[in-house]
C-alpha positions, 0 to 999 in steps of 0.5 A: 712635592717637587718644583721643576725649572723654577718650581718647587718639587715636593717629594710626597709619600709613596702610595702602597700597592694593593693586590686584587683578585684575578679573574681568568678568561673563559674566551667567552664574548660579553654577556647581552642580557633580555629584560622582558616587558609587557609591551612586546606581548601586546606587540605579538598578539597584535600582530597574531590577530592581524594576520589571522584577521587578514587571512580570514577576510581574504579566504571567507565567503559572503553567505546569505542564509535565507529562512521562510520565515524570516523570523526564524532563529539561525544557529550555525555549528562547525566553524568560525564566522562572523554576521554582518546584517543579514549575511555571514562572513564563513570559510568553504566547508560544511556547517550544521545549520539549526533553525528554530521558530515557533509554531514550526518545526525545529530543522537541523541541516547541512550548509553546504559553503561552496567556493563562490564568493558571494552566495545565498542558500534558502531553506523553508521550515515546516509548519507544525500542524493546526490543532483542529476542533470539529463539532456537529450543531445538531447531533453528535456522533457523526464520522468525520472524514479529511482529505478521505481519512476517517478521523473519528466521531463529533465531537472532536478536539484537539485534532492535529492537521497539516497546514493548508487547504483540506477537504473535510466530509461529515456524514451520519446515517439518514443525514446528507453529508456536509462538505466543506474545503478548510484552511488549516493555518498550521503552527499549533494555532487552534481553529474551531468548526461547527457543521449543520448536517441536514436531514436526509429525509421527508415525512410522507403521509400514507391512507388506504381504504380499508385501513391496516394495510402493511406499508412496505418502502423497498420491501421494507415494512415501515407501518401500517396506514394510515401512518406519517413515515420518514422515507429516506431521500432518493427513487423509492418503489412503495408498496402496500399488502392488505390480506384479500385485498390486491396489493398497490405498487408505485414508485416515488421521488423522495426529495429531503426536506420536502414532505408530502401527502399520497391521496388515500388509496383505494385497495380493490379485492384479491383475486384468486391465487394459483399456485402451479408447479410442473415436472419438469420445473422452469416451464414457460407460462401463459395465460390466456396468451401472455407470458406469466413466467417459469414454472413454479409461480403463483398467479392471480386470476380473476374468479368466475372466468375460464383460464386457458393455461400453456406450458412449453419448456425445451426439449418437452412437448408443449401441454394445454389445461383449462383452470377457474378460480373463486373470489379470493380462493388458493389452490394448487395445479401441477402438470407433468410434461412428455419429453422430446427424445433423439437419438445421439452417438457418443466416441470417446477416447479412451476407449474405456471411458464412462458417460453420464448424462446430468450427473447419473451413470449411462455405461461405457462412453462409445454408444448411442443413446436417447437424449432429451431435445433439450440442453444437457450435462454431458460428462466423460470420465476415466482415473487419470484423465480430465473429465470431460463435461459439456451442455449439449441439445439433441436436435430431433430427425438430425444424425449427432455425434459426440468426439471426446478425447480425454486429456491426461493429468499431468497434460492437463497440469501442464497446460494450465500454468497459469503466467500471473495468478491472483490471491485471496486478498486480490494481490496479482503475482508474476510466474519467472522461469530463472536462469544462473547469475552472480550475487553480490558486488565486486570490490572496486563497485564504488560503495560496496560493502564488505557483506556483498560478496560474490556468489554464483547461483543457480535458481532451478525451481520456477516461482512467482513473486508478486507485482507490488509489495504487499498494501495496508488495506491487505494486511488489515485483512489479516491484523485489523488492527495494525497502523503504520504510523506516521513520520513527522506528522506525515501519515504511513497508514493510508490503505494504498501506502505499504505496510511498514513497521512489521517484523520478519515474523509478522510478515511471515505469519502473514504468508501462512494466513494467506496460504491458509485463505487459499488451502495451500499448504503453509510454508512456515511452521509455527510454535504455539506463541506463534513464533516462526520456528522453522519451515517446508521447502518443499510447501507450495504456500505463500512465503516472503522471496528468498533473497537470492530469487529477489536479487535475480528479479531486481537485477537480471537483464533478459541478455543474463546481464545485471544492473547495479541501480533501478534504472541502469548503472550510472547515477543520478537517478532519472525522473519518476526512477522511485522513491527515494531520500529527496529534497522533500526529506532534507530537512529530516533526513541527513543524507539526500539525493540532490536535484531529485524530487520524486513528490513523497516526504515519506512512503507513496502509494504502492506502484506509483512509479515505473517497473522495472525491467521484469515489470516489477514495482517498487524493487527499489524506494518506497520502503525495503523489504524482508526476504526470507533468508536469515542473514549472514556473510555468504560466499561461493567458496563452496561452488554454485549455490542451487535454490539456496534459502540462506543460513539454517539459523540466526539472529538477524533477517536479511532487508534487501532494497532502498527506501524512502529513507535511503539517498546514499551510493551504497544504499541506492545500489541494487547489492546493498544488503541490510539486516534487523529484527525489529519492525522499520517505518521503511521496512515492508515485504512482499510475497512468493511461491514455488510453482507447485510441482 
């Protein structure tokens, strides 16, 4: 240590120098480190959730899903939503809506949320059918009909009936019909109905003097007197017959349940019976100036008297005779009438035609002939000509001429072509003389499919096509056991509805059957297993329309133009345009036409809607239709196709036209083509045939 300026200074020992490690400068700045903390994660998550929630609240719409019934369970799939009481916060878009409720059909449909801030979407669920039981307290085996549809014989249990009011009719032979309007609750609720059938007869007591007479009611024997007969209600003809006595006859009004007794009938002894014949027959007969009828006939004549008989017939001289009978005597009388003749000249072309009178050959037609002054059948014939046949009555004292010019068979054939024909099943077909047109659709057409290539078609053969699709009642004339079934509890099997659930092969067999009813050559060739293995294009028998014929009838107009939709070229369809997938089927079908209601959930009775431009019905809507052709992707690369009948073979057959299950732009167009092999509940068919060459 040192001391300066008076202080001590003292020298300390010197500390040693210690070396240290040297780290050169790497020219980087100071290093900053970050230590993660959980609070940072929470703050970030909260910020993201807050931003997302705010964005959702600002963009979501307030949606009220109004359901009938209000107890329905609602499930919405397809996006984020928040339920606030009776409303949902949900963004614009399409969502899958599922509705569930006991006693109602489960429903899956679309919920379309629009850009409107507050909106209500009503939905109505369809009740399940009710379960009803029906019995008759008097007799079993009574036939039950609901709304005109036969559902079986009593007693019936577990019958499914749609909710609502229905007309129930119970009928049984010899009983009065029972009618009642029933209100079916639906929702699988069990309801029971008991009917009391009243007898439709009354007991009528009959007796005669003498007894043992046959009792006939409306010509049917009920027994012999005395008798208590149960006779059905109505106006009844009562006849009592006993051998050797005159028949007794009277009319009575029988009222069900009101029994009555006819006072004893005193039968009178029979007159003499005379069986009278004349040659020719059908001569008018009077007895004592009173007309009795046409010969041959049997008359009763009072015994022990002379009776004057007079015979008259056109073309014959009248003749009289007298007859006398004994009590209860039976005898016969035969009389020959003499004809009245007149001369008639016959002039015919061609000159070598032949003359027949009442079927008897009388030589060449050009002659003068003696004919009876009565109606006779005149026939003039020649091979290769249509025979002339007419009823002719000659007039004595007058100059009469029959002039006839026969028509050739070809001339007659041309004149006899009918613009409308009827089948043995009662269907009407219209004749068409088609023209050239272009089938298919342009690539620019909205909804076009790749199988709709443009094809130049020339239809040269005239053909008939039915105004309507084949109905269930018409098809069951061929197959009595066929059922078109039901869809979602709605029947497709009423008589007037179009037949469905038939394959292409079944439709072709129906056409062959119909040809057989009219002795026409079958169009389709069938093997022993009832499978169609070919066809005869020259046959004039019934068949399915070709695809080209179907398209021509559906699309062409008188000007040669073609229409895009059944009603024209623009959407949406007008009222009564057809039976399509509309709002009635929105809970069953995925794609429908909104703001269109044709009044039918499934198929409608045939001909319920307006016809097309050719007066043909249901060419679109109701059911799609099998056509003749095998399915194939066709085009006009080979030029104009003349009367095409499709590919020679294939696995599938073509289906044309929309149905009650179609509602998209693609399907509504008349150029839409489908194909199939199996029966469907929205596919039927109509019939066609060529005009005979």
